[in-house]
C-alpha positions as CSV (number, residue, x, y, z in Angstrom):
1,M,0.0,0.0,0.0
2,R,2.8,2.4,0.9
3,L,4.6,1.5,-2.3
4,T,1.4,2.2,-4.3
5,R,1.0,5.6,-2.6
6,L,4.7,6.4,-3.2
7,L,4.4,5.6,-6.9
8,K,1.2,7.7,-7.1
9,S,3.0,10.6,-5.5
10,V,6.0,10.3,-7.8
11,A,3.6,10.2,-10.8
12,V,1.8,13.4,-9.6
13,A,5.1,15.1,-9.0
14,A,6.3,14.2,-12.5
15,V,3.1,15.8,-13.9
16,F,3.8,19.0,-12.1
17,V,7.5,19.0,-13.0
18,A,6.5,18.5,-16.7
19,G,4.0,21.3,-16.4
20,A,6.6,23.6,-14.8
21,A,9.0,22.8,-17.6
22,Q,6.5,23.8,-20.2
23,A,5.5,26.9,-18.3
24,Q,9.1,28.1,-18.3
25,V,9.0,28.8,-22.1
26,S,9.3,32.5,-22.4
27,V,9.4,34.7,-25.6
28,M,10.8,38.2,-25.8
29,L,8.9,40.4,-28.2
30,P,11.1,43.5,-28.5
31,A,8.4,45.7,-29.8
32,N,5.1,47.2,-28.7
33,P,1.9,45.0,-28.9
34,G,0.2,44.9,-32.3
35,G,3.2,45.2,-34.6
36,G,4.8,42.7,-36.9
37,W,7.2,41.1,-34.4
38,D,4.4,40.8,-31.8
39,S,2.1,39.2,-34.4
40,T,4.9,36.9,-35.6
41,G,5.7,35.5,-32.2
42,R,2.1,35.1,-30.9
43,Q,0.8,33.6,-34.1
44,A,3.7,31.3,-34.6
45,F,3.1,29.7,-31.1
46,Q,-0.6,29.7,-31.6
47,A,-0.1,27.8,-34.9
48,M,2.4,25.5,-33.2
49,N,-0.2,24.8,-30.5
50,D,-3.0,24.2,-33.1
51,A,-0.7,21.8,-35.0
52,G,0.1,19.9,-31.8
53,I,3.8,20.6,-32.2
54,Y,4.1,22.4,-28.8
55,T,1.1,22.7,-26.6
56,G,2.6,24.0,-23.4
57,T,2.3,27.4,-21.8
58,V,4.2,30.3,-23.3
59,S,4.7,33.6,-21.6
60,F,5.3,36.7,-23.8
61,T,7.1,39.9,-22.8
62,N,6.7,43.0,-24.9
63,K,9.6,45.5,-24.6
64,G,9.8,47.9,-27.5
65,G,12.2,50.7,-28.4
66,A,15.2,51.4,-30.6
67,G,14.5,48.9,-33.3
68,G,14.2,46.0,-30.9
69,T,17.6,46.6,-29.3
70,I,16.2,47.5,-25.8
71,G,14.3,44.2,-25.5
72,L,17.1,42.1,-27.1
73,A,19.7,43.7,-24.8
74,E,17.6,42.6,-21.8
75,F,17.1,39.2,-23.4
76,Q,20.9,38.8,-24.0
77,R,21.6,39.8,-20.4
78,A,18.8,38.2,-18.3
79,E,18.1,35.0,-20.2
80,K,21.7,33.7,-20.8
81,G,21.9,29.9,-20.5
82,K,18.1,29.4,-20.1
83,A,16.8,26.3,-21.8
84,D,13.6,27.6,-23.3
85,A,14.0,31.3,-23.7
86,L,13.4,32.6,-27.2
87,A,13.1,36.0,-28.9
88,V,11.6,37.4,-32.1
89,F,13.7,39.8,-34.2
90,G,14.3,40.8,-37.8
91,A,16.0,42.9,-40.4
92,I,15.2,46.1,-38.5
93,T,17.4,45.1,-35.6
94,V,20.5,44.8,-37.7
95,G,20.7,48.4,-38.6
96,S,19.4,49.6,-35.3
97,I,22.3,47.9,-33.5
98,T,24.7,50.0,-35.5
99,L,22.8,53.3,-35.3
100,N,22.0,53.0,-31.6
101,K,25.5,51.7,-30.7
102,S,23.7,48.9,-28.9
103,P,25.6,46.2,-26.9
104,V,23.5,43.5,-28.6
105,D,25.7,41.0,-30.3
106,L,23.6,38.8,-32.7
107,S,26.4,36.3,-33.1
108,K,26.1,35.3,-29.4
109,F,22.5,34.0,-29.7
110,R,21.5,30.6,-30.9
111,P,19.8,31.0,-34.3
112,V,16.6,28.9,-34.3
113,A,14.6,29.8,-37.4
114,R,14.0,32.4,-40.1
115,L,10.2,32.5,-40.6
116,T,8.8,35.2,-42.8
117,A,9.6,37.9,-45.3
118,E,7.3,40.8,-45.8
119,H,7.8,43.4,-48.5
120,L,7.2,47.1,-47.8
121,V,4.7,49.6,-49.2
122,L,4.7,53.4,-49.3
123,A,1.3,54.9,-48.6
124,V,-0.3,58.3,-48.3
125,K,-3.6,59.7,-47.1
126,A,-6.5,58.7,-49.4
127,D,-7.2,62.2,-50.5
128,A,-3.6,63.3,-50.8
129,P,-2.5,65.1,-54.0
130,Y,0.0,62.3,-54.7
131,K,-1.7,59.8,-57.1
132,T,1.4,58.0,-58.1
133,L,4.9,57.2,-56.7
134,D,6.3,59.8,-59.2
135,D,4.0,62.4,-57.7
136,F,5.3,61.7,-54.2
137,V,8.9,61.7,-55.4
138,A,8.4,65.0,-57.1
139,A,7.3,66.5,-53.7
140,L,10.3,64.8,-52.0
141,K,12.6,66.4,-54.5
142,S,11.0,69.8,-54.2
143,N,11.2,70.0,-50.4
144,P,12.4,66.9,-48.7
145,G,12.4,68.6,-45.2
146,A,8.7,69.4,-45.5
147,T,7.8,65.9,-46.8
148,A,7.7,64.0,-43.5
149,V,7.7,60.2,-43.9
150,G,7.0,57.9,-41.0
151,G,8.1,54.3,-40.5
152,G,9.8,51.9,-38.2
153,S,13.0,52.5,-36.2
154,A,15.9,54.6,-37.5
155,G,18.1,52.4,-39.5
156,G,15.4,49.7,-40.0
157,V,14.2,48.4,-43.4
158,D,11.6,51.2,-43.7
159,H,14.2,53.9,-43.2
160,I,16.6,52.1,-45.6
161,A,13.8,51.7,-48.2
162,L,13.2,55.5,-48.1
163,A,16.9,56.2,-48.4
164,L,17.2,53.9,-51.4
165,L,14.2,55.6,-53.0
166,A,15.8,59.0,-52.4
167,Q,19.1,57.8,-53.8
168,S,17.4,56.4,-56.9
169,A,15.6,59.7,-57.4
170,G,18.5,61.9,-56.8
171,V,17.3,63.3,-53.5
172,P,20.1,63.9,-50.9
173,V,19.5,61.3,-48.2
174,P,20.7,63.6,-45.3
175,K,17.9,66.0,-46.2
176,L,15.1,63.5,-45.7
177,N,12.6,64.1,-42.9
178,Y,12.2,60.5,-41.6
179,I,10.2,60.2,-38.4
180,P,10.4,56.8,-36.6
181,Q,7.1,55.6,-35.2
182,A,6.3,53.1,-32.4
183,G,4.4,50.8,-34.8
184,G,2.5,50.5,-38.0
185,A,-0.8,51.8,-36.4
186,D,1.0,55.0,-35.3
187,T,2.2,55.5,-38.9
188,V,-1.3,55.2,-40.2
189,I,-2.6,57.7,-37.6
190,G,0.1,60.1,-38.7
191,I,-0.8,59.8,-42.3
192,V,-4.5,60.2,-41.7
193,N,-4.2,63.2,-39.4
194,G,-1.7,64.9,-41.7
195,T,1.4,65.0,-39.5
196,L,3.0,62.6,-42.0
197,K,3.0,63.1,-45.8
198,A,3.6,59.4,-46.2
199,G,4.5,56.2,-44.4
200,I,6.5,53.1,-45.2
201,S,5.7,49.8,-43.5
202,G,5.0,46.1,-44.1
203,I,2.0,45.2,-46.3
204,S,0.2,43.5,-43.4
205,E,0.2,46.7,-41.3
206,F,-1.2,48.9,-44.1
207,Q,-3.4,46.7,-46.2
208,Q,-6.5,46.8,-44.0
209,F,-6.5,50.6,-43.8
210,A,-6.1,50.8,-47.6
211,Q,-9.1,48.5,-48.0
212,E,-11.1,50.8,-45.7
213,G,-10.2,53.7,-47.9
214,R,-8.2,55.6,-45.3
215,I,-4.9,55.5,-47.1
216,R,-3.7,54.9,-50.7
217,I,-0.7,52.6,-51.4
218,L,1.5,54.0,-54.1
219,G,4.2,51.4,-54.5
220,V,5.5,48.1,-53.2
221,T,9.2,46.9,-52.9
222,T,8.7,43.5,-54.5
223,A,10.3,42.4,-57.8
224,E,6.8,41.9,-59.4
225,R,3.3,43.1,-58.6
226,M,1.7,41.3,-55.6
227,K,-1.4,39.2,-55.6
228,G,-4.1,41.3,-53.8
229,L,-2.3,44.5,-54.8
230,D,-2.6,44.1,-58.5
231,D,-3.1,47.8,-59.2
232,V,-0.1,48.9,-57.2
233,P,3.2,49.2,-59.2
234,T,6.5,48.1,-57.8
235,F,9.1,50.7,-57.1
236,K,11.2,49.2,-59.9
237,E,8.3,49.4,-62.3
238,A,7.9,53.1,-61.5
239,G,11.6,53.6,-62.3
240,Y,13.2,53.4,-58.9
241,D,15.8,50.7,-58.2
242,V,14.5,49.5,-54.8
243,E,13.7,46.0,-53.8
244,I,13.8,45.1,-50.2
245,A,12.0,42.9,-47.6
246,N,11.7,42.8,-43.9
247,W,12.5,39.3,-42.7
248,R,11.7,38.0,-39.2
249,G,12.9,35.1,-37.2
250,I,13.5,33.4,-33.8
251,L,16.6,33.5,-31.7
252,G,17.5,31.2,-28.7
253,S,19.1,32.5,-25.6
254,V,22.9,33.0,-25.3
255,D,24.4,29.7,-24.4
256,M,21.1,27.8,-24.8
257,P,21.8,24.1,-24.1
258,E,22.4,22.1,-27.3
259,A,19.6,19.7,-26.7
260,N,17.0,22.5,-26.3
261,H,18.4,24.4,-29.3
262,K,18.0,21.2,-31.4
263,E,14.5,20.7,-30.1
264,W,13.4,24.2,-31.0
265,V,14.9,24.0,-34.5
266,E,13.0,20.8,-35.0
267,R,9.7,22.3,-33.7
268,F,10.0,25.3,-36.0
269,S,10.9,23.1,-38.9
270,K,7.7,21.2,-38.3
271,L,5.8,24.4,-38.0
272,S,7.1,25.7,-41.3
273,E,5.5,22.6,-43.0
274,S,2.2,22.7,-41.2
275,K,-1.1,23.8,-42.8
276,E,-1.7,25.9,-39.6
277,W,1.3,28.0,-40.3
278,Q,0.4,28.3,-44.0
279,A,-3.0,29.7,-43.0
280,V,-1.2,32.3,-40.9
281,L,1.0,33.3,-43.8
282,D,-2.0,33.6,-46.1
283,R,-4.0,35.6,-43.6
284,Q,-1.2,38.1,-42.8
285,G,0.1,38.4,-46.3
286,W,3.5,37.2,-45.3
287,D,5.9,35.1,-47.5
288,G,7.2,31.9,-46.0
289,Y,11.0,32.4,-45.7
290,F,12.1,29.4,-43.6
291,L,15.7,28.7,-42.8
292,P,16.7,26.5,-39.8
293,G,19.4,26.7,-37.2
294,D,23.0,27.2,-38.3
295,A,22.0,28.1,-41.9
296,F,20.0,31.0,-40.3
297,G,23.0,32.0,-38.4
298,E,25.1,32.3,-41.6
299,F,22.3,34.3,-43.1
300,I,22.3,36.7,-40.1
301,A,26.0,37.3,-40.5
302,S,25.7,38.0,-44.2
303,E,22.7,40.3,-43.7
304,S,24.6,42.2,-41.0
305,T,27.4,42.9,-43.6
306,R,24.9,43.8,-46.3
307,I,22.6,46.1,-44.3
308,N,25.5,48.0,-42.7
309,Q,27.0,48.6,-46.1
310,I,23.7,50.0,-47.3
311,L,23.6,52.3,-44.2
312,K,27.0,53.6,-45.1
313,D,26.3,54.0,-48.8
314,A,23.1,55.9,-47.9
315,G,25.0,58.2,-45.5
316,L,23.0,56.9,-42.5
317,S,26.1,55.7,-40.7
318,K,29.8,56.2,-40.8
């Protein structure tokens, strides 16, 4: 009888230990709620749960600012060596580390998975005088300081896209009036209330407002016109040599144990092949851009070199 009670106690303890282990999964979202990183993290884990890949408890922490570098600096410092600590980040972070002189070192994290790519759009108020991208560029040339453009953090892909557009159009990059916003929703508010002449952001953050007739999309940074935006020309089609995307992915903590790193790479690999994740991509207008583990680490290193060179060429950094 005592042995039976002991075995039952051990079994109950094992359940609680397993539950505690699952509850230790934490995800840093280094941005304000409602933006692209926030959506990527929350929807990835919801799809993972729906697909039965990982069904444990996940705690999310939002800590925005400085292109993700504030949240990632905390993640780098506080989560070192933790088995199930993950963070969402993306292309924006690379340039922000340089411009903000951040202590974040992307090479120290364990690369888990590149998940999505999202191209950018430039939008104006629905009743703005700019009917085409050429119209807007003409205003930018005429008085760049008076043509305020909102987007993500300084040095991020939104900022880089505007700098590349200016370069292609012969507008001096240092004269641009680029105003970083806390998120895509803030950019839309600025466009609609007139404090911004235009905004640049990911398609998913602007498309709903365009469908509601609040803003007008003038161009997209894809190589070819996008399905669902068939009447919107690409920047290249309009004569401006700009093609850029905002990719997003998952990092594991600094010194994450090897077994846990392998497990998370496998989980995200399964997620990338699931119908649940495909439904998220379709709903959000994101492109699947999966790359696992060490291959993602090599991509991060190459992107760091590429983006920092663009920042130098555009006069945004030394």
